[in-house]
C-alpha positions in Angstrom: -32.0 6.6 -4.6 -30.3 3.9 -6.7 -27.2 4.1 -8.9 -28.2 5.6 -12.2 -25.7 8.0 -13.7 -28.2 9.3 -16.2 -30.2 10.9 -13.3 -29.1 14.4 -12.4 -27.5 14.7 -9.0 -28.7 17.5 -6.7 -27.3 18.7 -3.4 -29.9 16.7 -1.6 -30.3 13.5 -3.6 -26.6 12.8 -3.6 -27.0 12.1 0.1 -29.3 9.2 -0.8 -26.9 7.4 -3.1 -26.0 3.8 -2.2 -22.3 3.0 -1.4 -20.4 3.6 -4.6 -16.9 2.6 -5.9 -14.9 5.6 -7.0 -11.8 5.7 -9.1 -8.1 5.5 -8.2 -5.1 7.7 -8.6 -4.6 10.1 -11.5 -1.2 11.6 -10.8 0.7 8.3 -10.5 -1.2 6.9 -13.5 -0.1 10.0 -15.5 3.5 9.6 -14.3 3.5 6.1 -15.9 2.8 7.8 -19.2 5.7 10.2 -18.9 3.8 13.0 -17.1 5.9 13.0 -13.9 8.6 15.5 -14.8 9.3 18.1 -12.0 7.3 21.3 -12.4 5.1 19.9 -15.1 1.3 20.1 -14.6 -0.4 17.0 -16.0 -3.6 19.0 -16.3 -2.0 20.4 -19.5 -2.6 17.0 -21.1 -6.2 17.9 -21.3 -5.2 20.0 -24.2 -1.9 18.4 -25.3 -2.6 14.7 -24.9 -6.4 14.4 -24.4 -6.4 10.8 -25.7 -4.1 9.8 -22.7 -6.4 11.6 -20.2 -9.4 9.9 -21.7 -7.7 6.5 -21.5 -7.0 6.9 -17.8 -10.6 7.8 -17.1 -12.0 5.0 -19.2 -9.7 2.4 -17.6 -11.3 3.2 -14.3 -14.8 3.0 -15.7 -13.9 -0.4 -17.3 -12.6 -1.5 -13.9 -15.9 -0.9 -12.3 -15.7 2.7 -10.9 -19.1 4.2 -10.5 -17.6 7.6 -9.8 -14.6 9.0 -11.7 -12.8 12.3 -11.2 -11.3 14.7 -13.7 -7.8 15.7 -14.6 -8.2 19.2 -13.1 -6.6 18.8 -9.6 -4.1 21.6 -10.4 -6.4 23.8 -12.5 -7.2 26.2 -9.8 -6.5 29.7 -11.3 -4.3 30.6 -8.3 -2.2 27.5 -8.6 -1.9 27.9 -12.4 -0.6 31.4 -11.9 2.7 30.1 -10.5 3.3 28.4 -13.9 2.0 31.4 -16.0 -0.9 29.3 -17.1 -3.8 31.2 -15.5 -5.1 32.2 -18.9 -5.6 28.5 -19.6 -7.7 27.8 -16.5 -11.1 27.9 -18.1 -10.1 25.7 -21.0 -8.2 23.2 -18.9 -11.2 22.8 -16.6 -13.8 22.6 -19.3 -12.0 20.0 -21.4 -11.0 18.0 -18.3 -14.7 17.7 -17.4 -15.6 16.9 -21.0 -13.0 14.1 -21.3 -14.2 12.3 -18.1 -17.8 12.7 -19.1 -17.1 11.1 -22.4 -15.2 8.3 -20.7 -18.0 7.8 -18.2 -20.4 7.1 -21.2 -23.4 7.0 -18.9 -21.9 4.3 -16.8 -20.4 6.5 -14.0 -20.8 9.8 -12.4 -18.2 12.5 -12.9 -17.1 14.3 -9.7 -14.8 17.1 -10.9 -11.5 17.5 -8.9 -10.5 20.8 -7.3 -7.2 20.7 -5.4 -5.4 23.2 -3.1 -4.5 26.6 -4.4 -0.9 26.3 -3.1 -1.1 29.1 -0.6 -1.9 28.9 3.1 -5.0 30.9 4.1 -4.5 30.1 7.8 -1.0 31.6 7.7 -2.3 34.8 5.9 -0.5 34.0 2.6 -3.7 34.9 0.7 -7.0 36.6 1.3 -9.8 33.9 1.6 -12.0 36.1 -0.7 -9.5 35.6 -3.5 -9.6 31.8 -2.9 -13.4 31.8 -2.9 -13.5 33.7 -6.2 -11.1 31.3 -7.8 -13.1 28.3 -6.6 -16.3 29.9 -7.9 -14.8 30.4 -11.4 -13.4 26.8 -11.5 -16.6 25.2 -10.3 -18.6 27.2 -12.9 -16.5 26.0 -15.8 -16.4 22.4 -14.5 -20.2 22.4 -14.4 -20.3 23.7 -18.0 -18.1 20.9 -19.0 -20.6 18.3 -17.8 -19.5 17.4 -14.3 -22.1 15.8 -12.1 -20.6 17.0 -8.8 -17.5 18.7 -7.4 -15.0 17.3 -4.9 -12.6 19.8 -3.3 -9.8 17.4 -2.2 -6.5 17.0 -0.4 -7.2 19.8 1.9 -5.1 20.5 5.1 -5.9 24.2 5.7 -9.5 24.5 7.0 -9.7 28.2 6.1 -8.8 27.4 2.5 -11.3 24.5 2.5 -14.0 26.8 3.8 -13.3 29.5 1.2 -13.1 27.0 -1.6 -16.4 25.3 -0.5 -18.2 28.7 -0.3 -16.9 29.6 -3.7 -17.8 26.3 -5.4 -21.3 26.4 -4.0 -21.7 30.0 -5.3 -20.2 29.2 -8.7 -22.3 26.1 -9.6 -25.5 24.4 -8.9 -23.9 20.9 -8.4 -23.4 18.9 -5.2 -20.1 19.9 -3.7 -18.0 17.7 -1.3 -14.8 18.4 0.6 -12.1 15.9 1.4 -9.2 16.4 3.8 -5.8 14.7 4.1 -5.2 13.3 7.6 -1.5 12.4 7.9 -0.5 13.8 11.3 -1.2 13.1 14.9 -0.7 9.9 16.8 -3.5 8.1 14.8 -3.2 9.9 11.5 -6.4 11.8 12.3 -5.3 15.4 12.0 -4.1 17.3 8.9 -0.6 18.8 8.8 -2.2 22.1 9.9 -3.8 20.4 13.0 -7.3 20.2 11.7 -9.3 17.4 13.4 -11.9 15.2 11.8 -14.6 16.8 14.0 -13.5 20.3 12.9 -13.6 19.2 9.2 -17.0 17.7 9.5 -18.5 20.7 11.4 -17.2 23.1 8.8 -18.4 21.1 5.9 -21.9 20.7 7.4 -22.2 24.4 8.4 -21.1 25.7 5.0 -23.3 23.4 3.0 -21.3 20.5 1.6 -23.2 17.5 0.3 -20.5 15.0 1.5 -17.2 15.0 3.4 -14.3 12.7 3.9 -10.6 12.0 3.5 -8.1 11.2 0.8 -4.3 10.7 0.3 -2.0 10.9 3.4 -1.5 7.3 4.7 -2.4 3.9 3.3 -5.9 2.7 2.9 -5.6 0.5 6.1 -5.7 3.7 8.2 -9.0 4.9 6.8 -11.5 2.7 8.7 -10.6 4.7 11.8 -11.0 7.9 9.9 -14.4 6.8 8.6 -15.5 5.8 12.1 -14.6 9.2 13.4 -16.5 11.0 10.6 -19.5 8.8 11.3 -19.4 9.7 15.0 -19.9 13.3 14.0 -23.5 12.6 12.8 -25.2 11.0 9.8 -26.0 14.2 7.9 -23.2 13.9 5.3 -22.1 10.8 3.4 -18.5 9.9 3.9 -15.9 10.0 1.1 -12.8 7.8 1.4 -9.8 7.5 -1.0 -6.7 6.1 0.6 -3.2 5.7 -0.8 -1.7 2.3 -1.8 0.5 2.5 1.2 3.2 5.0 1.9 5.5 5.8 -1.0 8.9 4.1 -1.0 11.9 4.3 -3.3 13.0 1.3 -5.3 16.6 0.4 -6.3 16.3 2.6 -9.4 15.2 5.6 -7.5 11.6 5.3 -8.6 8.7 6.0 -6.2 6.6 2.9 -5.6 3.5 2.1 -3.6 3.5 -1.5 -2.1 -0.1 -2.0 -1.1 -1.8 -4.3 -3.6 -5.4 -4.7 -4.7 -5.9 -7.4 -2.0 -5.3 -4.9 0.8 -8.0 -2.6 -0.6 -10.4 -5.6 -1.0 -9.8 -6.6 2.6 -10.4 -3.0 3.8 -13.7 -2.5 2.0 -15.9 -4.4 4.5 -14.3 -2.4 7.4 -14.9 0.9 5.6 -18.6 0.0 4.8 -19.1 -1.1 8.4 -17.6 2.3 9.5 -20.1 4.1 7.3 -18.2 5.0 4.2 -20.4 5.7 1.1 -17.8 6.5 -1.5 -14.7 4.2 -1.6 -11.7 4.4 -3.9 -8.0 4.9 -4.1 -5.6 7.8 -4.1 -1.8 7.8 -4.8 -0.4 4.6 -6.2 -3.8 2.9 -6.8 -4.5 1.6 -10.3 -7.5 0.2 -12.2 -6.6 -3.2 -10.6 -7.1 -1.7 -7.2 -10.4 -0.2 -8.3 -11.5 -3.6 -9.7 -10.8 -5.2 -6.4 -12.8 -2.5 -4.5 -15.7 -2.8 -6.9 -15.8 -6.6 -6.5 -15.5 -6.4 -2.7 -18.3 -3.8 -2.6 -20.5 -6.0 -4.8 -19.9 -9.0 -2.5 -20.6 -7.1 0.7 
């Protein structure tokens, strides 16, 4: 299957896509626009400042991203409840999907973002059935907003990831992938809850994910090893990779900065492709310039 965003993705044909360039960070790009205040959920901009959300998405498409996400990372109904915004969940998700779909303009796929719920299932903080139901509701609305697929991302708790994956698969007909954050262990190959790459892959495959991978955590230079370990688990699921632009640092003014430039991403692309990655993009600190470098490196590979 070639790259044609006008062709409907299914849970099977998504596995036949060629290597694709995905977008970069959303949170740090929103922060540049004044959306980084403590306690503020940038997802609210879907309703309050939709033109800004659209501009972020379009900048990634213009940079060459073939897959863009949505501004819905925090729009899980459970996560929104902490901010008394649970009654806005459906609208935030639907409009978030619609904005990215409009920005994609037939040039990119829209993989809707679903982040953690904010409670640890492994620790008994919340019933997995509640997490599953929330994910089903979120996925259903994201599909109605025009998303082409779902990515459950930045997961560290395998029990939450499993419940969210089950819910999303039940709530929509779209391909659903799951991405973990590996930022612990000697080689940055375990999540903070001790989940290994092999465990993450096995769960994703067993429950029915269409792709699996890693995002956030450490810098992009650590991700070829992660991709290799995923590939060693078998070739049933395409590998999703979105690394940070290095580890965050604080500059002289107290601002959080990411030092890894577009050149680091471009240099890492051949290693990721060789390791078996099929979706390659950036996470925290990455920008349209980083995505442009990824797209050019992928085209030249």
